[in-house]
N, C-alpha and C positions, 0 to 999 in steps of 0.2 A: 504494500500500500504506500502511495506517495503522500507527500504533505497535502497537496491539493485534494486528493481523494479522501484523506482523513478529515479535512475541513468540511468537505461536502457531506460526508457521513455524519459528522458532528452536527452540522446545520439541520439535517433531517431529524436527528435525535432531539434537538432543541425544539424544533417545530412540533414534533409529535407530543412532546411533553407540555407544550403550551406555555412556555416561559414568557415573561413580559420583558420588553426592551425599553430603552430610553435613558440609559446611564452611560452614554458614549457610543452606543450603536442603536440602530432602529430596525434591524432585521436579523434573521437567524444566521445568514452566511457571514456577515461581518462579526457577529458575536462569536461564532465558531472560530473564525480566523484569529480573532484576538486571543481566545483561550488556547488554541492549538499552538500558535506561534509563540505565545508567552511560555507555555509549558516546555516547548522544545528549545527555548532560548534563542529563537530566531527574531530578526528585526520585524517589528509590527508593520512596517511599510513594505514588506516583501511583495513584489509583483505577483499577482495570481491570475488575473484574467488573461486568457489566451496563452498561458505559459506552457501548456501541455506539449507543444511542439518544439520547445526549446529546452533540451536536456540540461543546459547549464543553469537554468533557473532553479531557485530553491524549491519552487512549487513541485518540481518533479523528483525531488530528493526522496529516496526510500526512507520509510520510518520503521525502525526496528521494533520487534514485538514488545520489548521492555518499554520503549517510548510510547507505543500505542496504549499500553496498560496505564502509564502515568496520565496520559490525556483522558482516558476513560474515567480514572479516579476524579480528575478535576471536573469533568462534565457531570459526573454523578453528584458531586458536591453542589454544582450550580443548579441542577434540577431539584435535588432534594431540599436544599436550604432555601431556595428562591432568593438568595442574596444576589445583588448586582455583581457582575463579574469583577468589577474594580475592588470589591471587598475581598475577593478570593486571590487576586493578583497583587493586592496592596499598591496598585498603580493605576492612574488614569491620565489620559492625555487631553489637553485642551489647547487648541490652536497650535498644535505641534510642540507643546511644552509638557514635559512629564511632571506629574504631581503624585506625592504619596497620599494615600487615603486609607482610612479604616472606618469601622462602624461608629466612631465618635463624631464623624462629620458627614454631611451629605456628599455624594459623588460630584466632583466639579463638572458643570455642564452649562453654566450661565451663558446666555446669548450676549450679554454685555461684553464678554471676552472678544467676540468678533469685532465689536465697535472700537474697542481699545486697540486691537492689533491692526485693524484695517484703516485706522485714522479717521473713522467716520465722525468722531467727536471734535476733530481739530477745528472745525468752523467756530465752535463756541469757546475755544480755548485761545490763549495768547501767551506772549512772553511773560505775562504777569501770573500765569498759572504755576504755583509753586507747591501748594499743599493739597493733597488728595485724601479723601476718606473713603475707605471700603467698609460700609456699614453692613452688619450681618455677614461678616467676612467668611465664617465657616472654615473651610479648609485653607483659606488664604490665597486661592488661585487668582482672584481678580486683583488683589493687592500686588501680587508678584507680576502679573501681566501689565498692570498700570506702571509699575516701577520700570519694567523693561521697555515699555512703549515711550515713556517720558523720562529720560535719564536725569533731568534736572529737578525732578520733583521729589518730595518726601511723602510717605504714605502712612496714614494711621489705619490699621486693620482692627476693627472692633467687633466684638461678639459677646453675647450674654453667657455663652457656654464655655466654661473653662476646658472642657474636653475638646471642643472644636478648636480652641486656640492652641491647644497642645499639638494638634495636627498641623495647624497653620505654622507653628514654630518650626516644625520639621521642614516644611516647604520653603519658608523664608531662609532657613539655614542652608537647605539644599541648593538654593540658587544664589547664595552668597549676597543676600540683600539685607543683612541685619543692621547695617548702618543707615539704611534708608527707609525701612519699614518698622514701625512701632506697633506692637500688639497691645490692645487695650481691652480689658474686660469691662463691659458697660452694657447696661440695659438701655438700648436706644442711645440717646445723647446724654444720658445722665452723668457720665464721667468724661465727657468730651467738651472741655471748655473752649477749645480752639474754634476758629473760623476757617472755612475751606473754600478753595477755588473750584473744586470738582468733587461731588459726592456720587459714588456709585453704590447701588443697593439692590441686592437680590434677596428680598425679605420673605418671611413666611406669608403666603398669599392664597393658599388653596382653600376654597370654600368648604363648608361642612359636608355637603352632599358629595362633593368630589373626594374629600378625604375618606369617607366611608367606602367609596367605590375603587380606591386606588389598588392596583395589583400588589401582591405580597412583596415584590422587589422594592417598592416605594415605602412600604411599612417597615422594611428592614433598616431604613434610614431614621435618624433622630426626628421625631414628630415636631420637636421644637422649631426645626428649621423649615417645616412645610406648612403646619397648621396655622392658618390665618384667622382663627376664631378663638384665640386663647383669652380674649377679654369678654367672652360671652356672646359674640356675634355669630353670624352664620354665613356671611358673604365673603369671608376671607380678607376683609379690609381692616381688621382691628388694628394691627400694627401700623398699617399705612395711614390711617386716620391720624394717629399720634405723630407719625413721621412728618406728614405735611404741615401740621400745626407747629412743630418744633424746629423744622429744618431752617427756616429763614434766618433765625438768630445765630445760626452756625455757618452761614454762608457769607462770603465776601460779596462786594457790590455786584460784580458781574458773574458770580458763580452760577453753576447749573447742577441740577440733580438728575441723574440717570437712573431710572427705576424699572426693574423687570416685574411684570405682573402675569406672565405666562398666558394662560387661556382665560384670564379673568377680566378682559376688557369690559364686558357688559356690566359686571359688578362694579368695576372701577368708575365707569362713567355714570352709573346710577348713584354711586356714593358721592361723586363730585361733579354734578351736572354743569356747573358754571366754569369749571377749570379748563383752560385752553392748553392742552398738552400737545407736544410735538412728537408724533409717532415715528419711530426710527425703523428703517428697513433692516431686517436680519434674514438669515437663512430660513427662519420659520415664518416669515411674513412681516407685515407692517403693523401688527396689533399686539405685540408681546413685550416690547420695550418702549418706554416713553421718556421724553426729556422735558424738564420744567425749569424755566428761568426763575431766578429769585424774585423778580418783580411780579411774576404771575402768582407765586405763592403768597407774596405780601397782599396782593389784590384779593386772594381767597380769604385771607385772615381779616382784611378790612371789611369785607362784605358781610351780609346777614348770615348767621350761622344756621344752616338747616339741621334738621334732626340727625342727618347722616354724619355730621361732624362732632356730635357729642360722644366723647370717648370714655367708656367705662374704665375704671382703674382697679381691678381686683389684684390681689397679690399674685406675683409670679409672672406678670406680663413681660415679654421680651421677645428677642429674635428666636 
């Protein structure tokens, strides 16, 4: 059996088992390729399509029975545990950059990463952009990518979860960015006295109905990073309500907030009907990440407060 044949067989096994994707891959073949290549110690960017006629390609390399057994064990763990593949390999890639990850933090996959790396935010930035905040940083991937994309900035990476920050520490150290990225344990802006030129935030935003329907792979991740209803709401906007009210006082004059809300645009617009957001194009479309200028947030605060902006404050609210 060759590498490519083993991947194809593994993809069929994953499909038959009905596992869910969405943590770095979106289909059975890519997930199988990730697991097989990782277990065999081969580059994850190994060319596979059309490689069967080229014997020099790794795809045609024979796989020894012992190696096949190792792959089978890994596949069994993926299917039995329903954990994302990244938790089994302890590694995930985002925009070509490797990150360590384990069950203490969600798997890095934010669409904001595309905007940082591709320069899509540059229009709103300038030479005066010096201080960046990655709020709800989790594994620290956005903080790392921001520091890589903008070599002249410093970054605060904040999260309520000390476990997630421990993972972020591994990634900051891994990419030798300890002098430019500061990790901060904070419930929202509570321990962030500074003002920022750019705030990026991939917060908990999943509504209650969607949380209940998430596949097991997503429930393997920390609920704190996904559940947007921890203040007693149901539309997933609990943390975001608080974020939009508090953000302006932590933003410099021309600062912008880049916010990921996934598939929750309808709930976002229902909660903030007067807010003029700028929707940014990503690989997932134009309705999952938005940009807000400070002046727009100030206008929201100056206007009449609808019921949707009343923020409950039970104990334990955070990212």
